[in-house]
ZANUKOL-867680 format. One line per field, with one value per residue (C-alpha): residue number from 1; residue in one letter; x, y, z negated. Coordinates in steps of 0.5 Angstrom, whole numbers. Layout:
N
i <- NUM_...
aa <- A_...
east <- X_...
north <- Y_...
up <- Z_...
END
This chain:
145
i <- 1_2_3_4_5_6_7_8_9_10_11_12_13_14_15_16_17_18_19_20_21_22_23_24_25_26_27_28_29_30_31_32_33_34_35_36_37_38_39_40_41_42_43_44_45_46_47_48_49_50_51_52_53_54_55_56_57_58_59_60_61_62_63_64_65_66_67_68_69_70_71_72_73_74_75_76_77_78_79_80_81_82_83_84_85_86_87_88_89_90_91_92_93_94_95_96_97_98_99_100_101_102_103_104_105_106_107_108_109_110_111_112_113_114_115_116_117_118_119_120_121_122_123_124_125_126_127_128_129_130_131_132_133_134_135_136_137_138_139_140_141_142_143_144_145
aa <- M_L_I_K_N_I_R_H_L_G_L_V_V_T_D_M_E_K_A_L_K_F_Y_H_E_L_L_G_L_K_I_Q_G_E_T_E_E_E_G_L_F_I_D_T_L_L_K_Q_K_N_S_K_L_K_T_I_K_L_S_S_E_D_N_A_T_R_L_E_L_I_S_Y_E_N_K_L_P_S_Y_N_K_K_Q_L_D_Q_S_G_L_T_H_I_S_L_T_V_H_N_L_D_E_T_Y_S_I_L_K_E_R_G_I_E_F_N_C_P_P_T_L_S_V_N_Q_N_L_K_V_T_F_C_R_D_F_E_G_N_F_L_E_L_T_E_E_I_S
east <- 5_13_8_7_3_4_10_8_7_13_12_17_16_19_16_15_13_7_6_7_1_-4_-2_-2_-5_-11_-13_-10_-5_0_7_9_17_23_30_35_39_46_52_54_48_42_47_48_40_38_44_46_52_52_44_41_35_29_24_17_13_6_0_-8_-11_-11_-4_-6_-3_3_5_13_14_20_24_32_36_42_36_33_25_23_16_11_4_2_-5_-9_-10_-3_2_4_2_-3_-5_-6_-14_-15_-21_-25_-31_-33_-33_-37_-34_-28_-30_-33_-27_-22_-26_-25_-19_-18_-16_-19_-23_-25_-32_-36_-36_-40_-45_-41_-46_-47_-49_-42_-38_-38_-32_-28_-22_-17_-10_-5_0_5_-1_-1_-8_-12_-18_-22_-27_-32_-35_-43_-45
north <- -52_-47_-41_-39_-31_-27_-21_-15_-12_-7_-3_1_10_15_20_18_24_24_16_19_23_19_12_15_21_21_13_13_7_8_9_5_4_8_6_7_1_1_-3_-9_-14_-10_-9_-17_-19_-14_-16_-10_-4_2_2_6_6_8_4_7_1_3_-3_-3_-1_-8_-8_-16_-11_-9_-4_-3_5_4_9_9_16_12_10_14_11_7_8_3_3_-5_-7_-11_-16_-17_-23_-21_-18_-12_-9_-9_-10_-6_-7_0_1_5_4_10_15_12_14_21_23_21_21_30_30_28_21_17_10_5_5_7_3_-4_-9_-17_-22_-25_-19_-20_-14_-7_-6_-1_-1_7_8_11_16_13_9_3_-1_0_-5_-2_-7_-6_-13_-12_-17
up <- -13_-12_-13_-19_-16_-10_-16_-11_-5_-1_3_6_6_11_6_-2_-4_2_-1_-8_-6_-2_-7_-15_-14_-9_-9_-16_-18_-24_-24_-28_-26_-21_-20_-16_-12_-8_-9_-7_-10_-5_0_0_-2_4_9_10_8_5_2_-2_-4_-9_-11_-15_-17_-17_-21_-21_-28_-30_-28_-24_-17_-16_-10_-10_-6_-3_1_5_4_9_14_19_19_25_26_29_29_26_30_26_30_31_28_22_15_16_12_4_1_-5_-9_-11_-17_-12_-4_-2_-7_-5_3_1_-3_2_9_5_5_12_12_18_18_22_21_15_8_12_8_8_11_5_2_-5_-1_1_6_9_14_13_15_9_13_16_20_15_15_8_6_1_-2_-7_-11_-11_-17
END
């Protein structure tokens, strides 16, 4: 096998402050580091000119899940509201300790959901979908033991 693991997910955001409030303060992902990049290396990788970006690395409590929030200082935001049935990457799935509690907290903060927490057919999971502040889908899952 060529792949060792999935290293991280990169999520481009238009407002880093709002992104941190949502993913760090509200959902509780831990900040692991921050970098600012510009110059030939990043321009070559991105096949762009004069790129300037900021990345904040977040992780779950067990460090198994890593999410990079990326904001481009010199790019105009382009927002395209993704749907779950479109081709390409559609959502980020996060495992939570208590989905009912998580749902209530997020709902109180104005986060919209597709449905309340719903038990899977095999009764092993409780699942729901919501969107973050930029319209990206999150699947929130609780593993039922």
